[in-house]
C-alpha positions, 0 to 999 in steps of 0.5 A: 507496469510497476504499481507503487513499488519496485524492489530491485535486489542483487543476489550474491549468487547469479541464479529476463523475464517475468513471473506472476504469483497470486500475490496478496498484500500484507494488509488492506491499507498503506502503513501496515502493508508497507510494514509487512513488506519491509519486515516480513512480518504481519503488522499485528506483530509490530504494532503497525496494524492500526488503532481502529478496525479500518487499520489506519495509517501514520499521519504527518505528525505521528508520534508512532513509527515502525519500532526500533526492534523491528529489522527492516529488509534494508538493515538486514541486507546492509549487514550482508554487505549490500548498498541500499537506497530508497526513493518515494513513499515511506509511510512508517514514521517521520519522527526522529530516528524513524526515517529511511536513512535511519532504518537501513537505507544509505540514502533516501529521497522522497515525499515520506507519506501520501501526497494527500497529507500536506498542502500543495498546489494539488491540495491547497485547502489541506488545513495543515503544513505544506507537503515536504520533500526530503533528502535523507532527513533534510526538507529540501522543498515544501511544498513539493512540486509533484510535476517533477517528482516522478522524474526526480525519483527515476533520476535518483534510481538511475544514479544509484543503479549506475554507481552501485553496479560499478562497485563490488558490493551487491545492491538493494533499491526500494522505489515506492512511487507516490503514484497512483494516489489521490490527488493524482498528478501528471507532468506536462509531458503526460497530461492528457496522454491517456483516455483514462483521465488524470489517473491514467496519465499518472499511471502512464508517467509511473510506467515511463519511470519504471522503464527508465529504471529497467534501462538503467539496469541494462546500461549498467550490465546488471540486468542478468544479476538483478531480481526486480519485484513489482507490487503494490501495498493494497487495492484501489481506493474506491471511495475516491471515484475515478481517481481511486482505480479499479480492482476489475473482477475482484470484489471491493477495494482498499480498507476491506478484506475482500479480494479487491482490498488485499490482492495486488499485482505481483510480478518478478523479473530476472532475465536468464533465470525466471522463465518469461510470461509464466503465471504461477497458480500458487499463493504468495504474499508481499511479505515473502519478499523479505525472506526470499531476498535473504535466502537468495543473498545467502543470509539467515533470517534473524532467529529471535522472532516469528516470520510470516513471510516464506522463501518463495524462490522455488516458485520463482525459479521452478522453470516450468516444474510444479512448485507449491506455495510454502504457505498453508494459509494467509491471515487477513486482519482488520485492525489490531486484535485486543484493542479496546473493543467489546466482543462482537462490536461491529467495528471490533478489529482482529482476524476477519478472514483467512485464505487456505489454498483455493478457499477463503473464509470471512468471519466479518465483512465490511464494504467501502462502497455499495456494489450495486450503485456507485455513489462516492461520499466525500467527507467534509470538515463537519463530518470529520473535524478535520479542516482538510476534509479527510478523516483522522485515520485513513480517510472515511469510508461511506456512511452506512446505508443499510435499509431502515428495516435492516434487511441488508444485514439479514440476508442469507450469507450466500446472497451477497449481491447487495450487502450495501454501503457500510461503515460497520462490520457484519459478523457472519455465523456461520462464516462465509466461505468462497472457492476463489478458483471458480469465484474470484469475485466472492459472489457465491458463498458455499452453502453453509448447510453443506458437509463441505462447508462444515469440513472447511470451517473446521480446518480453517478454525484449527489453522486459526488457533495454531496461528494465534498461538504464535502471537505475543501474549502481550500485544505490541504497543499500537503505534497508530494509537499514539496519536500525533504531535505538531512538533513532530511534523516535518517543517522547513520553517515553523514560523513561515506564517510570519513571512507568508501569512496567506500560505500554509505553515511550513512553506519555503517553496511558495512558488510551488503553490502556482505549479502546473496542475493537470486535470484530464477528464474530471475534477481531482479529489477533493473537488477544490481547484488550485490557483492554476490548472491545465486541462488535458485534451480529453477534458470536458472542462475545455469547453467551460 
């Protein structure tokens, strides 16, 4: 299954099969992780790490965007003679000059941010403009009909692959699915197709689209010449209940620095070159895709900046030989260091965790849900000041439910069974250290009084100091902190309310508010019914 993003790159030299490294994302939430993937750099270097400790994302009217002096993978490969295209979720800015077709992609088609960031049949009460669908910089549908979206993404990819493979130039396709994200959606063909409810139906639909892209590569005779990456931007959004996914045995999810927030699927496929079915017991990261693609293309990385990604082609092409990760450590941030925030404030952003080899250190932790009792909290307009019921940044994590006597925050660092449901970060001194090889669920921290802990802590802190020395002395301008401007929102008709007073502004496809909406098994989030719903065969609502 391709989870949210497929990246297809044709190397200049012909170097199928799949290989899976342990693959942390560049961040624990959408925008910063996508910035890292497309630039090969941690988002703290580009101003894309967020204005708050949660990290944050760019909203539909954002004034900020991926800075122009950042080089995207599409720009770098296009300079090497590649044809480039993108379909799907961009989420790196929508203001003029910041959309994909203006940042290195020859063509773009998609909803440029999350599908919960606009009014549609799936979120009729959003409280803002309708959800736009773009072709390059033109709004071609508003609101988008999500039933047809995945099919249209796949068709765009099929057409691009067929045309590009017939030419002389190599090609780069970035397919960033709008699945699986709340509100989950599935077309009629997939509604009720799984036992996992609408989330499962959405995942099955995305899987079907991935199959179409792979079949297009086969038809074009390009399968043996194309490296395909499958990955995601962050872990599951657990505050969304069954709609948000699961991290399995990994602790927690999106918006946290626990493994469930940052470790994502990472699969590479290259028939005839990558040995099939291999699992790599080494650590790589999503931002390694940039330098790896550049190396396989025979290109040099720009020399005027620091790259956090590494060329991991040796890991992918080792064919059973022992290859080691080029990373000594990975750095896991929670927001932007240097933001207006007093030292030791519970929400102070910065470098909260690191992984070096098999061990991981946490100086600060926070949870999005209680690990001992699932009780998702759905924010309301009264809580957030947002008529759409979503937070002003990236949504709202659960309210702090620490016990009244503070005992949840006073537990010994290695007793983590019930840290509780927290908004605020908890500082750990001594820090928590886990051996992820034997404890991937991060439940049994090393004894903080042991010699092993002391030695590991010293090594981590030395690596941290060396890393922080590579950061700019003056932090880059924080893009999320620039706020929003309604005039920057993508809008087919800013005066549509005059024609359609009962519908959200920026509506030019009013019929799409009456679109088929699949509900299979449980209500969507947020729990508001659109005008027309259809229930899958597994749904208990059929009897209602």
